C-alpha positions in Angstrom: -28.7 -23.3 15.2 -25.8 -25.8 15.0 -27.5 -27.8 12.3 -28.2 -24.6 10.2 -24.6 -23.5 10.7 -23.3 -26.8 9.5 -25.5 -26.7 6.4 -24.1 -23.2 5.7 -20.5 -24.5 5.9 -21.2 -27.5 3.7 -23.2 -25.3 1.3 -20.4 -22.8 1.0 -17.8 -25.4 0.1 -20.2 -27.0 -2.5 -20.9 -23.6 -4.0 -17.2 -22.8 -4.1 -16.3 -26.0 -6.0 -19.3 -25.4 -8.3 -18.1 -21.9 -9.2 -14.7 -23.3 -9.9 -16.0 -26.0 -12.2 -18.5 -23.7 -14.0 -16.0 -20.9 -14.7 -13.1 -23.2 -15.5 -13.4 -22.8 -19.3 -13.5 -19.0 -19.1 -10.6 -18.5 -16.7 -7.2 -17.3 -17.9 -4.1 -19.5 -17.6 -2.7 -17.1 -15.1 -5.1 -16.0 -12.4 -4.7 -13.1 -9.9 -4.2 -14.6 -6.4 -2.6 -11.8 -4.4 -3.4 -8.1 -3.9 -1.2 -5.5 -2.2 -2.3 -3.1 0.5 -3.5 -0.6 -2.2 -5.9 -3.3 -3.6 -3.8 -3.9 -6.7 -3.1 -7.3 -8.1 0.6 -8.1 -7.6 0.7 -11.9 -7.8 -0.6 -14.6 -10.1 -0.9 -18.4 -10.1 -1.9 -21.1 -12.4 -5.6 -21.6 -13.4 -5.9 -24.8 -11.5 -4.5 -23.2 -8.3 -6.6 -20.1 -8.7 -9.8 -22.1 -9.4 -9.6 -24.7 -6.7 -7.2 -23.6 -3.9 -9.9 -21.7 -2.1 -12.6 -24.4 -2.3 -10.0 -27.0 -1.1 -8.9 -24.7 1.7 -12.4 -24.1 2.8 -13.1 -27.8 3.0 -9.9 -28.5 4.9 -10.4 -25.6 7.4 -14.0 -26.6 8.0 -13.0 -30.1 8.9 -10.1 -28.9 11.1 -12.3 -26.5 13.0 -15.0 -29.2 13.6 -12.3 -31.6 14.8 -10.3 -29.4 17.2 -12.8 -29.5 20.1 -12.6 -33.3 20.2 -8.9 -33.2 21.3 -9.3 -30.3 23.8 -8.7 -31.4 27.4 -11.5 -29.0 28.3 -13.9 -30.1 25.6 -16.8 -30.2 28.0 -16.5 -26.4 28.3 -16.6 -26.0 24.5 -19.9 -27.8 24.5 -21.3 -24.9 26.6 -20.8 -22.5 23.6 -20.8 -25.0 20.8 -23.7 -23.4 19.0 -21.8 -20.0 18.9 -18.7 -21.8 17.7 -20.5 -23.5 14.9 -22.0 -20.1 13.8 -18.5 -18.6 13.8 -17.2 -21.5 11.5 -20.1 -20.7 9.2 -19.3 -17.0 9.0 -15.6 -17.9 8.5 -16.4 -20.1 5.6 -18.8 -17.5 4.0 -16.0 -15.0 4.4 -13.6 -17.2 2.3 -16.3 -17.8 -0.2 -16.7 -14.1 -0.7 -12.9 -13.7 -1.2 -13.0 -16.5 -3.7 -15.9 -14.9 -5.6 -14.0 -11.7 -5.8 -10.9 -13.6 -7.1 -12.9 -15.3 -9.8 -14.7 -12.1 -10.9 -11.3 -10.3 -11.1 -9.9 -13.2 -13.2 -12.9 -12.9 -15.5 -12.2 -9.2 -16.0 -14.9 -7.7 -13.7 -13.7 -4.6 -11.9 -14.3 -5.5 -8.2 -12.5 -3.8 -5.3 -10.7 -6.4 -3.2 -10.1 -3.8 -0.4 -13.8 -3.0 -0.1 -14.6 -6.8 0.0 -11.9 -7.5 2.6 -13.0 -4.5 4.8 -16.6 -5.6 4.8 -15.9 -9.3 5.1 -13.2 -9.0 7.8 -15.4 -6.6 9.8 -18.3 -9.1 9.9 -15.8 -11.8 10.8 -14.5 -9.7 13.8 -18.1 -9.2 14.9 -18.7 -12.9 14.8 -15.5 -13.4 16.8 -16.7 -10.9 19.4 -20.1 -12.6 19.7 -18.5 -16.0 20.1 -15.8 -15.1 22.7 -18.4 -13.2 24.7 -19.9 -16.6 25.4 -16.8 -18.8 25.4 -15.7 -20.9 28.3 -12.1 -21.7 29.2 -10.4 -24.1 26.7 -7.1 -24.5 24.9 -8.1 -23.8 21.3 -10.9 -21.2 21.0 -10.7 -17.6 22.4 -8.1 -15.4 24.0 -5.6 -17.9 25.2 -2.9 -16.3 27.4 -1.0 -18.0 30.2 -3.3 -16.1 32.6 -6.7 -16.8 31.1 -5.8 -20.5 30.9 -5.0 -20.5 34.6 -8.3 -19.1 35.9 -12.0 -19.3 35.0 -12.5 -15.8 36.4 -9.6 -14.3 34.5 -10.9 -16.0 31.4 -14.4 -14.6 31.9 -13.3 -11.0 32.6 -10.8 -11.0 29.7 -13.3 -12.3 27.2 -15.9 -9.8 28.4 -13.5 -7.0 27.5 -12.3 -8.8 24.4 -15.9 -9.1 23.1 -16.4 -5.3 23.4 -13.1 -4.6 21.8 -13.7 -6.9 18.8 -17.2 -5.6 18.3 -15.6 -2.1 18.0 -12.8 -3.5 15.8 -15.4 -5.0 13.4 -17.2 -1.7 13.0 -14.0 0.2 12.4 -12.8 -2.4 10.0 -16.0 -2.1 7.9 -15.5 1.7 7.7 -12.4 0.9 5.7 -14.7 0.2 2.8 -15.3 3.9 2.6 -11.6 4.6 2.3 -10.4 1.6 0.3 -6.9 3.1 -0.4 -6.3 3.0 3.4 -8.4 0.0 4.3 -5.4 -2.0 5.6 -5.0 0.5 8.5 -8.7 0.2 9.4 -8.0 -3.5 9.9 -4.5 -3.6 11.4 -4.7 -0.8 14.0 -7.9 -1.8 15.8 -7.2 -5.5 15.7 -3.7 -5.0 17.1 -5.1 -2.7 19.8 -7.7 -5.3 20.7 -5.2 -8.2 20.8 -2.6 -6.3 22.8 -5.2 -4.8 25.1 -6.7 -8.2 26.0 -3.3 -9.7 26.5 -2.2 -7.0 28.9 -5.5 -7.0 30.7 -5.4 -10.7 31.3 -2.1 -10.3 33.0 -3.2 -7.4 35.1 -6.5 -9.0 36.2 -4.7 -12.2 37.0 -2.3 -10.4 39.3 -5.3 -8.9 41.1 -7.4 -12.0 41.4 -5.0 -14.9 41.8 -2.7 -15.1 44.9 1.0 -15.2 44.0 1.4 -18.5 45.8 -1.0 -20.1 43.2 1.0 -18.7 40.2 2.7 -22.0 39.5 -0.2 -24.3 40.2 -2.4 -26.2 37.7 -5.5 -24.7 36.1 -8.5 -24.9 38.4 -11.1 -27.6 37.7 -13.8 -26.6 35.2 -17.1 -25.6 36.7 
């Protein structure tokens, strides 16, 4: 699974650069690079920026996400869900490839709804997040990192079990925004904020129930 995910990441970056090179002669000098909440283009950049910013960003983010576990003090825990993490990176990169393709098509005069693309892509991304965090072990970079989840393996596990369910629901609701593209932004923001706030509050509440107050200032327990 990990090897396949890495091939997908590398392939997505290569495809993005190939698209930029292949379409370069046909791209306008000013390319659309920003859309408002209604899905209308409201920002432009130079052809060079529009053609190669996304591919360069995809390459940089892929390297960064691969590197982060190496510097985590709890990197042994990350190895326990490394396959799921690698799959998430692959989904993340494919999401940006999709956004890039929509940008290029729009620049070439093809009528493509950015709001529909964002709704579907972000929904799948949320589902990938839900799948990953449902298996994540305590660490400092990946997952729902609150002061209370980082202090206790049990609080981490319970918070992420809830978070996984909430982000699965968030992904489904977000994809429904593709049916109502004029209001897609609300299908993304509202459920994601509810999921984020809900897990934050839950981590505090469950910490207060599970961890004695005398331990509140102590160091995180040893990884199991």
